[in-house]
C-alpha positions in Angstrom: 3.1 13.9 -18.5 3.6 14.0 -14.8 2.6 10.8 -13.0 -0.4 11.1 -10.7 0.4 11.1 -6.9 -1.1 8.7 -4.4 -0.6 9.8 -0.8 -0.6 7.4 2.2 -1.8 9.2 5.3 -2.9 8.1 8.7 -1.7 7.9 12.3 1.8 6.8 13.3 2.3 3.0 13.3 -0.7 2.1 11.2 1.6 0.5 8.6 2.0 3.2 6.0 5.8 2.6 5.5 5.2 -1.2 5.3 2.6 -0.6 2.6 4.9 1.9 0.8 7.7 -0.6 0.8 5.4 -3.3 -0.6 4.2 -1.1 -3.3 7.7 0.1 -4.4 9.6 -3.1 -3.9 12.1 -3.8 -6.6 10.5 -1.3 -8.8 12.0 1.5 -6.8 14.0 3.7 -9.1 17.5 3.5 -7.8 20.9 3.2 -9.5 23.4 1.5 -7.3 26.8 3.3 -6.9 25.6 6.6 -8.4 26.0 9.6 -6.2 22.9 11.6 -5.6 20.5 8.6 -5.4 19.2 7.4 -2.1 16.5 5.0 -0.8 15.8 7.4 2.1 13.0 9.3 0.4 9.3 9.8 0.9 8.3 8.9 -2.6 8.7 6.3 -5.3 7.2 5.0 -8.5 5.0 1.9 -8.8 2.5 0.5 -11.3 -0.8 -1.4 -11.1 -3.1 -2.5 -13.8 -1.1 -0.7 -16.4 -1.2 2.7 -14.6 2.1 4.2 -13.2 1.9 6.6 -10.3 4.0 8.2 -7.6 3.3 6.9 -4.1 4.1 9.1 -1.1 4.8 7.8 2.4 3.8 10.7 4.7 4.6 11.3 8.3 2.1 10.0 10.9 -0.7 12.4 11.7 -1.3 12.9 15.4 -4.0 14.6 17.5 -3.8 16.2 20.8 -3.8 13.0 22.9 -1.4 11.0 20.9 1.9 12.8 21.7 2.9 14.7 24.8 6.4 15.6 23.7 5.6 18.5 21.3 3.8 21.6 22.6 0.1 21.2 21.9 -0.1 24.2 19.4 3.1 23.2 17.5 2.0 19.6 17.3 -1.5 20.4 16.0 -0.2 23.0 13.6 2.3 20.5 12.1 -0.3 17.8 11.8 -2.7 20.1 10.1 -0.1 21.5 7.7 1.0 18.0 6.6 -2.6 16.8 6.2 -3.5 19.9 4.1 -0.5 19.7 1.9 -0.8 15.9 1.4 -4.4 16.4 0.4 -3.6 19.3 -1.9 -0.8 17.4 -3.7 -2.4 14.0 -4.1 -4.7 12.9 -6.9 -5.9 10.0 -4.7 -5.6 9.6 -0.9 -5.2 6.2 0.8 -6.3 6.8 4.4 -4.8 4.0 6.5 -6.2 2.9 9.8 -5.3 0.1 12.2 -8.0 -2.6 12.8 -6.2 -3.7 16.0 -6.5 -0.3 17.6 -10.1 0.2 16.3 -11.6 3.6 15.5 -9.7 6.3 17.4 -10.3 10.0 17.9 -7.2 10.8 15.7 -8.8 8.7 12.9 -12.0 10.7 13.2 -10.1 14.0 13.2 -8.4 13.1 9.9 -11.6 11.8 8.4 -13.3 15.1 9.2 -10.7 16.9 7.0 -10.9 14.4 4.2 -14.7 14.8 4.0 -14.1 18.4 3.2 -12.0 17.7 0.1 -13.1 16.7 -3.4 -10.2 14.3 -3.6 -11.1 10.6 -3.8 -10.3 8.7 -0.6 -9.6 5.0 -0.3 -10.1 3.7 3.3 -7.6 0.9 3.9 -8.1 -1.0 7.2 -4.6 -2.4 7.8 -3.5 -5.4 9.9 -6.6 -7.4 9.0 -4.7 -10.6 8.8 -7.3 -12.9 10.2 -11.0 -13.5 9.6 -11.9 -12.0 12.9 -10.0 -8.8 12.1 -11.6 -8.6 8.7 -15.0 -8.7 10.3 -13.9 -5.9 12.7 -13.2 -3.6 9.8 -16.9 -2.8 9.5 -16.4 -0.5 12.6 -14.7 2.0 10.2 -18.0 2.7 8.4 -18.4 5.2 11.2 -15.8 7.4 9.4 -18.3 8.0 6.6 -15.6 7.7 3.9 -17.1 4.8 1.9 -16.5 1.1 2.2 -13.5 0.2 4.5 -11.2 -2.2 2.7 -9.5 -4.8 5.0 -5.9 -5.5 4.1 -2.5 -6.6 5.5 0.4 -4.5 4.3 2.8 -7.0 5.9 1.3 -10.2 4.5 0.0 -8.7 1.3 -3.6 -9.8 1.9 -6.1 -7.5 0.3 -3.5 -5.1 -1.0 -4.5 -5.8 -4.6 -8.1 -4.9 -3.9 -7.0 -1.6 -2.4 -4.8 -0.9 -5.5 -7.7 -1.7 -7.8 -9.7 0.9 -6.0 -6.8 3.4 -6.2 -6.4 2.9 -10.0 -10.1 3.3 -10.5 -9.9 6.7 -8.7 -6.9 8.0 -10.6 -7.6 10.8 -13.1 -7.8 9.7 -16.8 -4.4 9.1 -18.4 -4.8 12.0 -20.8 -2.1 14.1 -22.4 -1.6 17.4 -20.6 -3.0 20.5 -22.3 0.5 21.9 -23.0 1.7 23.2 -26.3 3.4 20.2 -27.9 5.7 22.6 -29.8 7.0 24.3 -26.6 10.2 23.1 -25.0 9.4 22.3 -21.4 12.1 23.6 -19.1 12.2 23.1 -15.3 14.3 25.4 -13.2 15.4 23.4 -10.2 17.9 23.5 -7.3 18.3 24.0 -3.6 16.5 27.0 -1.9 18.0 30.4 -2.5 20.3 29.5 -5.4 18.5 32.0 -7.7 15.9 30.1 -9.5 13.2 32.8 -9.5 15.9 35.4 -10.3 16.9 33.4 -13.4 13.2 33.1 -14.4 12.7 36.8 -14.1 15.9 37.6 -16.0 14.9 35.3 -18.8 11.4 36.9 -19.0 12.7 40.4 -18.5 10.1 41.1 -15.9 9.3 40.3 -12.3 7.3 37.1 -12.8 8.2 35.4 -9.5 8.7 36.8 -6.0 12.5 37.1 -5.4 13.7 37.1 -1.8 16.8 36.2 0.2 14.6 34.1 2.4 15.2 30.4 1.4 12.1 28.6 0.2 10.1 31.7 -0.9 8.7 29.8 -3.9 6.3 27.1 -2.6 4.5 26.1 -5.8 5.6 25.4 -9.3 5.0 28.3 -11.5 4.5 27.9 -15.3 5.4 30.7 -17.7 5.3 30.7 -21.5 8.0 32.5 -23.5 8.9 32.8 -27.2 12.6 33.3 -27.9 13.8 33.8 -31.5 10.7 32.0 -32.7 10.9 29.0 -30.4 8.2 28.6 -27.7 9.2 27.6 -24.2 7.3 26.6 -21.1 9.4 27.6 -18.1 8.6 25.9 -14.8 10.0 27.6 -11.7 10.0 25.3 -8.7 10.3 25.3 -4.9 13.8 24.6 -3.8 14.9 21.2 -2.3 16.7 21.2 0.9 18.9 18.4 2.4 16.6 15.7 3.7 17.6 16.4 7.3 16.7 20.1 6.9 13.3 19.7 5.3 10.8 21.0 7.7 7.6 19.0 8.4 4.8 20.5 6.5 5.1 22.9 3.6 8.8 22.4 2.6 8.7 18.6 2.9 6.0 18.3 0.3 7.4 21.0 -2.0 9.8 18.2 -3.0 6.9 16.5 -4.6 6.1 19.6 -6.6 9.7 19.7 -7.8 9.5 16.1 -8.8 6.4 16.8 -10.8 8.2 19.6 -12.6 11.1 17.3 -13.4 8.6 14.7 -14.7 6.9 17.3 -16.9 10.0 18.8 -18.4 12.3 17.9 -21.3 15.3 19.9 -20.1 16.1 20.6 -16.5 18.3 23.6 -15.5 20.0 22.7 -12.3 21.3 25.8 -10.5 24.4 25.6 -8.3 25.5 28.3 -5.9 29.0 29.3 -7.0 29.7 30.7 -3.5 28.9 27.4 -1.8 30.2 24.9 -4.3 28.6 21.6 -5.2 26.7 20.0 -2.3 25.4 16.5 -1.7 21.9 17.9 -2.3 22.9 19.2 -5.7 24.0 15.7 -6.7 20.8 14.3 -5.2 18.7 16.6 -7.4 20.8 15.5 -10.4 20.1 11.9 -9.5 16.3 12.7 -9.6 16.7 14.2 -13.1 18.7 11.2 -14.2 16.1 8.7 -12.9 13.4 10.5 -14.9 15.6 10.4 -18.0 15.5 14.1 -18.5 18.1 16.3 -20.2 20.1 18.6 -18.0 22.2 21.7 -18.0 24.4 22.6 -15.0 24.2 26.4 -14.3 26.8 27.8 -11.9 24.9 30.8 -10.6 26.2 33.9 -8.6 29.5 33.7 -10.6 29.8 37.5 -10.5 30.3 37.5 -6.7 32.8 34.7 -6.5 36.4 35.7 -5.9 38.4 34.3 -8.7 41.7 34.6 -10.6 42.7 33.6 -14.1 42.5 29.9 -13.5 39.4 29.7 -11.3 36.9 29.0 -14.0 38.7 25.9 -15.4 39.5 24.6 -11.9 35.9 25.2 -10.8 34.5 23.4 -13.9 36.8 20.4 -13.2 35.4 20.2 -9.6 31.9 20.4 -10.9 32.5 17.7 -13.5 34.1 15.5 -10.9 31.1 15.9 -8.6 28.7 15.1 -11.5 30.7 12.4 -13.2 27.6 10.2 -13.3 26.2 12.7 -15.9 29.4 13.5 -17.8 27.4 14.6 -20.8 25.9 17.6 -18.9 27.2 21.0 -20.2 28.3 23.5 -17.6 27.6 27.3 -17.9 28.6 30.0 -15.4 26.0 32.7 -15.1 24.7 35.5 -12.8 20.9 35.6 -12.6 21.3 38.9 -10.7 23.5 40.8 -13.2 22.4 38.9 -16.3 26.0 37.7 -17.1 25.8 35.0 -19.8 22.0 34.5 -19.2 21.5 35.2 -22.9 23.3 31.9 -23.6 20.9 29.8 -21.5 17.9 29.5 -23.9 20.1 28.9 -27.0 21.8 26.1 -25.1 18.3 24.7 -24.1 17.4 24.6 -27.8 20.6 22.8 -28.7 20.0 20.2 -25.9 16.3 19.7 -26.9 17.5 19.0 -30.5 20.0 16.5 -29.2 17.2 14.8 -27.1 15.2 14.4 -30.3 18.0 13.3 -32.6 17.5 10.0 -34.4 20.3 7.8 -35.8 19.4 5.9 -38.9 19.5 2.1 -38.6 22.2 1.8 -41.3 24.5 4.3 -39.6 23.9 2.7 -36.2 24.8 -0.8 -37.4 27.9 0.5 -39.1 28.9 2.1 -35.8 28.2 -1.2 -34.1 30.3 -3.1 -36.6 33.3 -0.8 -36.0 32.8 -0.9 -32.2 32.8 -4.7 -32.1 35.9 -4.9 -34.4 37.8 -2.5 -32.2 36.7 -4.1 -28.9 35.0 -7.5 -29.1 32.7 -8.5 -26.2 34.6 -10.4 -23.6 33.8 -14.1 -22.9 32.2 -15.0 -19.6 34.0 -17.2 -17.0 32.2 -20.2 -18.4 33.5 -19.5 -21.9 30.2 -18.2 -23.3 30.5 -15.5 -26.0 28.2 -12.5 -26.5 27.3 -11.9 -30.1 25.4 -8.7 -31.1 23.6 -9.1 -34.4 21.7 -5.9 -34.9 20.9 -2.4 -33.5 18.1 0.1 -33.9 16.8 3.3 -32.2 13.1 2.8 -31.5 12.7 6.0 -29.5 13.7 9.6 -29.1 12.8 12.0 -26.2 14.7 10.4 -24.5 16.8 8.4 -26.9 16.7 4.6 -26.6 19.0 2.2 -28.4 18.0 -1.5 -28.8 20.7 -4.1 -29.4 19.7 -7.7 -30.4 22.1 -10.4 -29.2 22.3 -14.1 -28.9 21.8 -13.9 -25.1 21.0 -10.7 -23.2 22.2 -12.5 -20.0 25.8 -12.3 -21.2 25.8 -8.4 -21.3 28.2 -6.8 -18.8 27.5 -3.3 -17.7 31.0 -2.2 -18.8 30.4 -3.3 -22.4 27.1 -1.5 -22.4 28.9 1.6 -21.2 31.5 1.1 -24.0 28.7 1.0 -26.6 27.2 4.2 -25.1 30.5 5.9 -25.3 30.9 4.9 -28.9 27.5 6.4 -29.7 28.3 9.6 -27.8 31.7 9.9 -29.5 30.1 10.0 -32.9 26.7 11.6 -32.1 27.3 13.3 -28.8 23.8 13.6 -27.4 25.0 16.5 -25.3 23.1 17.0 -22.1 20.9 14.0 -22.6 20.9 10.5 -21.0 21.0 7.5 -23.3 19.2 4.2 -22.5 20.9 1.0 -23.8 18.6 -2.0 -24.0 19.6 -5.6 -25.0 17.2 -8.2 -26.2 17.8 -11.8 -27.0 17.0 -12.8 -30.6 17.2 -16.4 -29.4 18.4 -18.0 -26.2 20.0 -21.3 -25.4 18.9 -22.3 -22.0 21.9 -24.6 -21.4 24.3 -21.7 -21.6 
């Protein structure tokens, strides 16, 4: 199930980014040292009162009098586009205003648009870090958007009350009405790499508009398909451009739609343009897929138009594997969505990966593997001479697979030994195309160690 989206909107400098950073904090999904992951994004995941949601830090909305740099028509068009898309994508909108500035014309303009939508709006009056400013928040009743809630994103005052209101407004946490038997597959990648062409070839019909203009697909498009008795839900998405090339407005927020598609899927097909090679944005998308713990297949598209010789394929795959070495388990398949070359191998591979994703290792087999792994390579002692002892292992979850190891002290685990255990699991059970989560839990802990 895709997480609900909460959009922070408002004028520039009202404190949206400060609030965003406070909400995300250490919970921001980032893996240090892994290519393709970055803190410079407009979204992140947070949780409040048991509800997890995606929070979006939007660009500041301006009105005619706030900015004289852009031409008037371009500025207004950009502001309206961003407001419309943020409203359309969000499940809840947090409209932030600045109590120090008071109620401005720009605030009123945004409020006019928000009153025209059915989306719930939480009116957060920021920078109310004194009793006097809290009292001044009553001015914003004039926006006719419900009770203004004074807060200070910088100091954290009142933010809990705002989040309580946000969680109350979120849609019910219900399972999506999707066929549980269908394998959910997201087709993702940069613009113009052939995502819609692949969807059409898989379906055997023109389901999506295919164009040479990058970014033709703006929305995610769901299509059902039955292949050799197996049902699929195929999700075609808008392409993701490099952050510096994402235009304000429509393309910027299409990234959120792609994120939702990744969250909903079990297996992601990441298309790479063979004529351009692997780009930084390709690895960034792979990082998004990894953060969401989704299975992945790397598809090298447009293989038919690439100039090649006898050794090109092996050399190309080596380059791809090197670029995506943080997901070494991902299979690579060269295809042509235009000519259909090897497209017939895509869905069978998806079925295989989905089976891997749902594979369960018995407790007895897992503990035999653990015994052999520890005998072959015992856990190293720490600098203080403390020794890690792993007693027991089990697999509490599939889709995605999670392995739980009980040890004398989980503080003694080094990432390299966790990686070693993962490699031992993959060597025997493979889990092709699928991320594995290794969790350690202390069965007892001696505080003096």
